[in-house]
N, C-alpha and C positions, 0 to 999 in steps of 0.2 A: 399671735399676728391674726385680726379678722381678715377673711375670704370671702367676701359679698362680691355675686357679678351682678348682669342685668338682672332684673326681676322681672320675672316669670306671672308671680302673685301682684298684679295690678291694684287690684280691689283691694288688699290686704296694706299694700303699700302708702296706697291713696289714704287710705283711712289713718292710719299711721302718723301720715304726715301733715293731714289735716290738722289733727290732734295737736301735735305736738307747735304748729305754727299759731292754733288758737290760743297755747302757754305763751309764746312769747308775746304776743298780741296783747293780752291780758298785763302781762309785766311792762308791756310799753303804754297803754293805755294815759296816763298820769306825765309823761315825756311829751309826748305828740297829740297834743287832742285837736281834731279837726278841725280848720280854718278856713277851707273851702272846699264847697259841694265837690263829689268826683265830677271827672271829666274826661273825655279825652275828645284830641282834635287832632287834624293833621294839614300838612303845607306840602309845596313842592319844593324840593331843597336840589336842583339844580338837576344834570343829566352827565351820562358817562359819554364819553366819545363817539362812541355806538350808537348813540342818541334814545337808550334806554333810560327812563324819567327814574328818579331819587325821591322818597319822601322822606318826612321829618314826623313822628304821630308824636306828640305832647300828650301825658298821662299826667293827670292833676287830681291828690287827694290828702285831704287834711293839708298839713303843711309841708309836704314833697312835691316835685314835679320830676318825673323822669322824661327826657327827647331821647325815642329811640329813631334809627333809621336805617329805609329798608336795605341800604349798601350795606352790606355785612355786619345786617342784624346789630349795630352800633347803639352802646350806652353811652348815647352821646354826649348828654352830661344828666347830673345827679344834684338836685338843688333841694338843701333843708331849712326852710325858713326860722327865723330868730325869733326871739322873744318881741320882738319889736313888729317883724312881720318881713323883713328882707331876708331874702333869699341868698343861701352860698352853697355855691358850686362843688362838689367833695370831689369830682372824680375829671380828667386828664382827658385831653382832646383837640380837635381843632375846631377853628370857627365855621369853616366851609366845607365844602366838598372836596375840591380840590387839595386843600391840605391830607386828607385821607387816599386821595389817589395819588397822589407822589409821595406820601413819608410814611405810611401806616405799614405795607406790606411789599418789599421788604422793611423791615423796623418797628415801631412797638408793640403795634396789635392792639393801638388802643380802643378800649370797650369792644372790642369786637368778639361775634361766635365763634369760636375754633371747631375745625372741621375739616376732613374725616377724623383724624387725629391731632387731639392737644397733647403739646410737647414733641419731643424728639424720639423719633426711630433710627436706630443703628444701620449708618451704611443706608438706609431710605429703603431697609429690604426684609422681608419677612417674608417665613412658609407655614401656609395655611394646608391643611390637608393632600399633603406632598409636592404642592404647587408652588413655586415661588415669584413672590411680586416685587418688583422695581418702581420706588418711588422717584417723586424730583429730590433731586441734591441742593436745598436750599439754605442750609446751616452747616458747610461742610466740615465734615465729612458726613453729616446726618439728613436726614430731614425735620422739617420742623413744623408743627400744626397745620397740616396736611399739604403741602407742598404750594408749589409756586402761585397758582391759582387754585386757592381753596375758596372754603367757605366764608372768609373776611371780606373775599372783593364780587362776593356776588351779590344782585339783586333777589332778594325775597319778597315770596307773596301775603300782604300785611293783610290782615281783617282786625281793628279795631274792637274791643265789645265791653261793655257793663257788665258785669257779674254779680251773685249774692252777695252778700254783706257789703255792699258798699265800696266793693272792688272793681278796677277798671283795671284793662291792660290790652296790650295786642297780641295776636297769635301770627307768627311767622311762620313760612312755611318752603320748603325747597327739594327739590327733588335731582339727586347727586346720579348720572347717567355709570352704567358699566363702565371701569376702565377709567374712570375719573381720577385724574392725578396718580395713576395707577392700582387705585383700590379694585378691587372685584365686587360683584353685585352693584344693582342699582339700588340704590340707598332713597327711599323716602323719611323728610324729616321733618319734626314740628319742632319748636321752639316758644312759649310764653312767655311772657312779661306781664305779671301780675301785681299790682298795688295796691296797697288796702290803706286805709285811714289810719293806722297805730303805725307808720312810718315803716313797712315791709316789702321790701321786691322783692318777688319770687321769681324763679326762672325752671319752671316742668321743662323736660326736653324728651321727647321723643322720637324712637325711629323705628325701622323696620326693612328688611333686605330682601331680593327675589335670588340670593345666591351666597354662601358667605363669603365673611367678612370682620375688618375690625372696625371698632367704635370708639372714640374717647371724646362727648364734646363736652366744653364747657366754656365759659368767658373769660374775658383778657382785659376786664377795668380795673385800671390803676386809682388808687387810692390816696386822698389827702384828706384828713379830717380837719385840716384847717383849714383848705381852702386852696381850689384850683389856685396853682401859681403864688401861693404864700411861700414855695420855698423847701427847705429839705423835712422829710418823714422820718429822721432820724431820733427826734426824741420822741414821736407815735410808740406806747405802750403793747407791744402782742404778745396773747397768751396763744397758744398753739396745743391743743388737749392730745400730743402726741410722743409717745415715752420713745419712739425710734423713726429714723429717716432711711432714705435711700443714698449712700454714698455715689459718687459718681467719679470717670476717670478724666482727663484732660480736657476731652470732647464733651464732657458733660453727659453721657450714659450711664444710666445704670452701671454698676459693677455685679449685680445681683444683691449683694449683702443688706441683712437688716439691720441697721447700726444702731448702739442706744445713743441717745442724747445726753446723756449725764455726763458731767463735767466737761462739755463742748460747748464751744458757741452756740451749737445748733439746739442749745434746750432751751424752750420756750413754754415751759409747761408754767410756770409761773409769769406773769405780767412782767415783760422787761423790756425797756427802750432797743428799737429796733437799730441804733447805733450805736449799744455798749462795747459790744462785741464785734462787730463788722472791718476794725482792721486789727484784729488779732492775727500771727501767722500761724492761721491754723490751714492746713493744705485743702479745702474744702472750700473754703472762702477763698484761698486764692486761687483753685480751679473756678471759678462762679465771680471771681471779681466782686465780690459780695456774697448777700445768697440767693442763689437761684436752684431751691432743691426741693422733693417731694418729701413730705410727710406723712409717714405712715398713722392715720390716725385711732387714735384710741378708743374703738366703737365698740360698745354692745350689742349691737343688732345691727338690723339693715334698715330702720326707718331711720326718719329725719332726726337728727342729734347736732346740738349748738357743738360746734368744732374748734372754732377759734374765736377770741377777741381782740379787737383792735382799738384804743383809745387814745385820743390828743388832750394830754393833759393842758393846753392853753386854755381850748374852750369848752371841754369839756366831753365834747362829742364822742359817742361811741357806734361801733359798727358790730356785731353779733354777726355771726354765719354758721347756717345752718346747714345742714347734707346729707345725702344720703349716699354718696359718693367713700371710698374709702381713703384719698389721698387728698393734699393740699397742696399745690406748689406756691412756694413764698419767693416772691424776686423782688429785689429790693430795689430796682429803677436804677441797677448799675451801669447800663449803656446809655442811659440819657447825657449826651453828650452837646449840649449848646448848641445843636444843629436846627431844633425845631421850636416855632414858635406855637403856644398853647391857643386855648381858647381865649383867656383874657387878655394875649398882646403880649405875656410874659413867655420868658427863653427859659423851657426846664434843661435843668442842670442834673447831674447824679445825682439819685436820690431823693426827687421830686415827686415822686409818686413809687405806691406800691404796690403791686399784683399778687392777691391771694385766689389761687384758682381751684376749683373743687374738681377732682379728675382721678380716674384709674391711673396707677404707673406708671413713669416714662418708658419707651421701649417694652412695653408686656407682651407684646407678641414674639420677642425674641427672648424672653424670659416667664420660663413654665413655671415658677415658684411664684410668681404673681399673682394677684386677680386676673381670670381671665379677660379680654376685652375681644372676644368672638362672638359673634351676633350668627345666627344660624338663621333662614327661614322657615316662620312661623312662631319666630322667637318675637317680642319686644324689647327694645333698648329704652329705657326708663328710669331718670334721674332727675332731683329734684335740689337745688339749692335756693336760701332764703339768705338776703343780704337784709338784716332790721337794723334803723338808725336810730339813736336817740340823744337827745341832749340835756 
């Protein structure tokens, strides 16, 4: 099992990531020729009940358009142009700010930046350097995705930019005070969305702290490569480069075991339809009412590596995911229950989208054998994930 922790070798990691990303871009150049000049724009997108203004930043590059909200750092839409120029939105979300305020937390966390700790912490409690910290219990009996008032509900400071090599993006910043949702230390966070003209959306996460704490940042985008609102993703073919996963108990907390996927419905080492085995009477699927598990990625080192591929056989659209993280949470949209109306005005039902969250493992602060999520003063949390689209 690989045991990568937070990188203290930022120069080496950045160089490795840039090289891997350049290789991905070269491979995709024929699939996503630039149709539009790179551009950024910003528009007002409503206000919170306390009067705080929310913006929507639009990034356009080639035939991909990404829209990012300052509320929650949410990826609200991601459109891939077709051969005739029309764009198809490939991610789930809401059409207005009210949808996110009323339904996203508690709820599906559509497109949101998740922190301080993505995924679950058992009983909302962990001990660090001999001191025990209690977090909100918002996924009884556990704490999920940072708590009740977590990063997905904050308004981030935003700075759009035009970068080298015809890239565009938006840099989001947030300061989480000491004691925020029960977590120790003041945490300064920066997340950058960068869109290149080959169809790749890159997320760079950085954080520093003034006291020992735990950190596990991720993005909670739901994908449907056939198009948002088009129906089930059960026919999507998924590949995850992982020979082990972390089994969970009935409350979806890891048992500590690193189980082999071979011979089980958890084996996605070869392209497999999401729905092919989702109704098998396998205990782990029964616990999650589908897939809601962390895969232990078969990594070769600590740099940026391709770890998953998702393909829609109807449209031919493909999503490749590269990351520096040790784990990938695959969630098959099990709790979408026809109570939410999405961006296009369509009701979302079970399996209408799936999330592929690059991350450290769930409940790592309570699992000494898992890669560490502890961040200390003088260290820098730094991870990268790239979503590369083609058709």
